[in-house]
C-alpha positions in Angstrom: 99.1 112.6 -43.6 100.5 110.9 -40.6 99.1 113.8 -37.9 96.1 113.4 -39.3 95.8 109.3 -39.0 96.9 109.9 -35.7 94.2 112.3 -34.8 91.7 109.9 -36.0 93.0 106.9 -34.0 93.2 109.4 -30.8 89.4 110.4 -31.4 88.3 106.8 -32.2 90.3 105.8 -28.9 88.9 108.4 -27.0 85.2 107.2 -27.7 83.4 105.8 -24.4 83.2 102.2 -23.2 83.7 99.6 -25.6 83.2 102.0 -28.1 86.8 101.9 -29.6 86.7 98.1 -29.7 83.3 98.1 -31.7 84.6 100.8 -34.3 87.7 99.1 -35.1 86.0 95.7 -35.5 82.7 96.9 -37.5 84.4 99.8 -39.4 87.7 99.2 -39.9 87.6 95.4 -40.0 84.7 94.9 -41.7 82.8 92.6 -39.3 78.8 92.5 -39.4 76.9 93.8 -36.3 76.3 90.6 -35.2 79.8 89.4 -35.1 80.9 92.3 -33.3 77.8 92.2 -31.1 78.9 88.3 -30.2 82.2 89.0 -30.1 82.1 91.5 -27.6 79.1 90.8 -25.7 76.7 93.5 -26.9 73.2 93.7 -28.3 73.3 94.6 -32.3 71.7 97.9 -30.7 74.3 98.7 -28.9 77.0 98.2 -31.7 74.9 100.5 -34.1 75.3 103.3 -31.4 79.1 102.8 -30.7 79.7 103.0 -34.6 77.2 106.0 -34.9 79.2 107.9 -32.1 82.5 106.9 -34.0 81.3 108.0 -37.1 80.1 111.5 -35.7 83.3 111.9 -34.0 85.1 111.3 -37.1 82.6 113.9 -38.7 83.4 116.4 -36.0 87.3 116.2 -36.8 86.5 116.7 -40.5 84.7 119.5 -39.8 87.4 120.8 -37.5 89.7 120.4 -40.7 87.6 122.4 -42.7 87.2 124.8 -40.5 90.6 125.3 -40.4 91.2 125.2 -44.0 93.3 121.8 -44.1 92.9 119.4 -45.9 91.3 116.2 -44.4 92.5 112.4 -46.4 
């Protein structure tokens, strides 16, 4: 399980630009799009884009686990 969490962290930290910060604020800390946009100086559209990229990256990791028949979180 710890290995899985580390891989998720690597995927998130590997996002381009402010992606990691946006994902952490919006998804992990539960901040709203407006709060994140004000905090990081981005438009709400860019916040949505970064969150979507992060979610896609996590879904791709989950698909990889399934292909390898490893049970994800």
